[in-house]
C-alpha positions in Angstrom: 0.2 0.0 -0.3 1.6 3.3 -1.2 1.2 6.2 1.5 -1.3 7.6 -0.2 -3.0 5.1 -0.3 -2.8 4.9 3.4 -3.9 8.6 3.7 -7.2 7.8 2.2 -7.8 4.8 3.8 -7.2 6.3 7.2 -9.4 9.3 5.7 -12.4 7.0 4.4 -12.4 5.7 8.1 -13.0 7.8 10.4 -14.7 9.7 7.7 -17.6 6.8 8.6 -16.7 6.0 12.6 -16.1 9.5 13.9 -17.3 12.2 11.9 -17.6 14.5 14.1 -14.1 13.9 16.2 -13.5 16.2 18.5 -12.1 17.5 21.6 -12.8 16.2 24.4 -12.1 19.1 26.9 -14.9 21.1 28.4 -14.7 25.1 27.3 -17.5 28.2 26.8 -15.2 30.1 24.6 -11.4 30.4 23.9 -10.8 31.6 27.6 -11.9 28.7 29.1 -10.3 26.3 26.4 -6.6 27.9 26.3 -7.1 27.3 30.5 -8.0 23.4 29.4 -4.9 23.0 27.4 -2.7 24.5 29.2 -3.4 22.1 32.4 -3.9 18.9 30.5 -0.1 19.1 29.7 0.8 15.8 31.1 -2.8 15.1 32.7 -5.5 13.5 31.3 -8.7 15.4 30.1 -10.9 13.4 32.6 -9.0 15.6 35.6 -8.8 18.6 34.1 -13.1 18.7 33.3 -12.9 17.6 37.0 -11.1 20.8 37.7 -11.9 23.7 35.1 -15.7 24.6 36.4 -14.5 26.2 39.8 -11.9 27.8 38.2 -13.7 29.3 35.8 -16.7 30.3 38.3 -13.9 32.5 40.3 -12.4 33.6 37.3 -14.9 33.4 34.8 -12.4 35.2 31.9 -8.7 36.7 31.2 -9.5 39.9 33.0 -10.1 38.3 36.2 -7.3 35.5 35.6 -4.8 38.5 35.5 -5.4 39.7 38.4 -5.6 36.2 40.7 -2.4 35.8 43.2 -0.8 32.5 43.6 -2.0 31.5 46.8 -5.9 31.8 45.8 -5.5 29.7 42.5 -3.1 27.3 43.3 -5.4 25.6 45.3 -7.9 25.2 42.6 -5.1 23.8 40.6 -3.2 21.5 43.1 -4.7 18.3 42.0 -3.2 18.7 38.0 0.4 17.8 37.1 2.5 19.8 37.6 0.6 22.7 39.7 3.2 25.0 41.1 4.7 25.8 37.3 0.7 25.6 35.6 -0.3 28.4 38.2 2.2 30.6 37.6 2.0 29.7 33.7 -2.4 31.0 33.9 -1.2 33.6 36.1 0.8 35.4 33.8 -0.7 34.2 30.5 -3.9 36.1 31.7 -2.4 39.2 32.3 -0.1 39.3 29.2 -3.5 38.5 27.3 -4.5 41.6 29.0 -1.6 43.6 28.6 -0.6 43.2 25.4 -3.8 41.9 23.0 -5.8 43.7 24.9 -8.4 41.3 26.7 -8.5 38.8 23.8 -7.0 35.5 23.2 -5.0 36.0 19.7 -5.6 33.9 17.3 -2.3 32.4 15.8 -0.1 30.2 16.3 3.2 33.1 16.4 1.0 35.0 19.0 -0.2 32.4 21.3 3.2 30.9 22.0 4.2 34.4 23.7 2.1 33.7 25.8 3.3 31.6 29.3 2.5 28.2 29.6 1.8 27.8 25.4 4.4 26.1 23.2 3.4 25.4 19.3 1.2 22.3 20.4 -1.0 24.1 22.8 -1.4 26.8 20.2 -1.6 24.5 17.6 -4.5 23.0 19.2 -6.2 26.5 20.2 -6.3 28.0 16.3 -7.3 24.4 14.8 -10.0 23.6 17.6 -11.8 27.1 18.2 -10.4 28.3 14.4 -10.7 25.1 11.7 -6.5 26.5 11.5 -5.4 24.0 9.3 -3.1 23.2 12.5 -1.8 19.9 13.5 -0.9 19.6 17.3 1.2 16.4 17.9 1.0 15.1 21.8 2.1 12.0 22.4 -0.7 9.9 20.7 -1.2 11.6 17.4 3.3 11.0 17.4 2.6 7.1 18.3 0.0 6.4 16.4 0.7 8.2 12.8 4.2 6.1 13.0 2.8 3.1 14.1 0.7 3.3 10.9 2.8 4.4 8.7 1.4 8.0 8.2 4.9 9.4 8.6 8.5 8.0 8.1 10.1 6.0 11.4 13.1 8.9 10.4 10.4 11.8 11.5 12.3 11.7 15.2 10.3 15.3 16.6 7.1 16.6 17.1 7.5 19.1 14.6 8.6 16.7 11.7 5.6 14.2 12.0 3.8 17.9 12.2 4.9 18.7 9.0 4.4 14.7 7.7 0.9 15.1 8.7 0.1 18.5 7.3 1.9 17.9 3.5 -0.5 14.9 3.3 -3.8 15.4 4.8 -6.2 17.6 2.7 -6.0 21.1 4.1 -9.6 21.1 5.6 -9.4 18.1 7.1 -6.6 18.8 9.0 -8.2 20.4 12.3 -10.4 17.1 12.3 -7.4 14.3 11.3 -6.0 15.9 14.8 -8.8 14.4 17.1 -8.9 11.6 15.0 -5.7 10.4 15.5 -5.7 11.1 19.8 -9.0 10.1 20.2 -7.4 6.7 18.3 -4.5 6.7 20.0 -6.5 7.1 23.5 -9.0 4.5 23.0 -7.3 2.2 20.9 -3.8 2.6 19.4 -2.7 2.0 23.3 0.8 2.8 24.2 1.3 -0.5 25.6 -1.2 -2.8 24.2 -2.9 -1.5 21.1 -6.3 -2.7 20.5 -5.1 -4.4 17.1 -8.4 -6.8 17.1 -10.4 -4.3 17.4 -9.3 -1.7 15.2 -10.6 -1.0 11.5 -7.6 0.1 10.6 -5.7 -3.2 10.8 -5.9 -3.4 6.2 -3.8 0.5 6.5 -1.8 -0.3 9.9 2.2 -1.0 9.1 2.8 -2.0 12.7 -0.3 -4.5 12.4 0.4 -5.9 9.2 4.3 -6.2 10.1 4.1 -7.7 14.0 1.2 -10.7 12.1 4.5 -11.8 10.6 6.6 -11.9 14.2 7.5 -16.0 14.5 8.5 -15.6 18.3 10.7 -19.0 19.1 10.1 -21.0 21.5 10.2 -21.4 24.7 13.3 -23.4 26.4 12.3 -26.1 28.8 13.8 -26.1 32.4 
C-alpha cells in the first residue's frame, strides 16, 4: 500500500466512524479552552474537566485571571500535574493577554506562543479547535499512532517533523479534524503498551499490524 493509499484509507475510515471528532476538553469560549489546554499538559482530559469548573467560576474571564494571586489559584489546581508551574503560567498568560492583546485570546500560532505556558502544540490546538485552522498539534498519541500506522516515516523523530509530514499529506480542510482522529484513536484503541489491534478497523492500512502479524516468536526453552 502506498502512502497516498494509506492516507485515503485512514480518511475514509474516520469519516465513516468519527465524522464529528472533537476535543474532549469542556469549554465555552477561547479563554476557557486555553486554560484547559495549558492544564492538560501531561494530565488527562478527565482530570482537567473535573478541575476547570471551579476555576471558571472564580475566574470567569482573562481579566479576573490576570488579577489572581498564586495563593488563591493554586488550591484550585493542586490536583493537576505540575501545579506550581501551571499556576504561574495561567496568571502570566492572563496578564499578558490583557496587557498585550487587549484582553482577546490571539488566534495565530506566532502570537499564542508568546504567552506563558503556551508552546507550539498548545497553540496548534487552540487555532485548530477554535478557528479550524489547518494546524496539527502533535502530542504523544498523534506521534505514536501516525508512526505505527505508517502515515509518517520512522525517521520523523520529533513532533515538528511529524507535524510537517501530516500537514503535507492530509487535505488542508481535514487537518483540524485529523488531529482529533489520531488523538482519540491513540487514547482508546492504539494504546501505547497494549494496542487493541484486534478491535481496530485500520488493520488493512496499518504498517505495525501487518508487520507484527508476521513475527514468529521462538519457542521457550524447557527448564
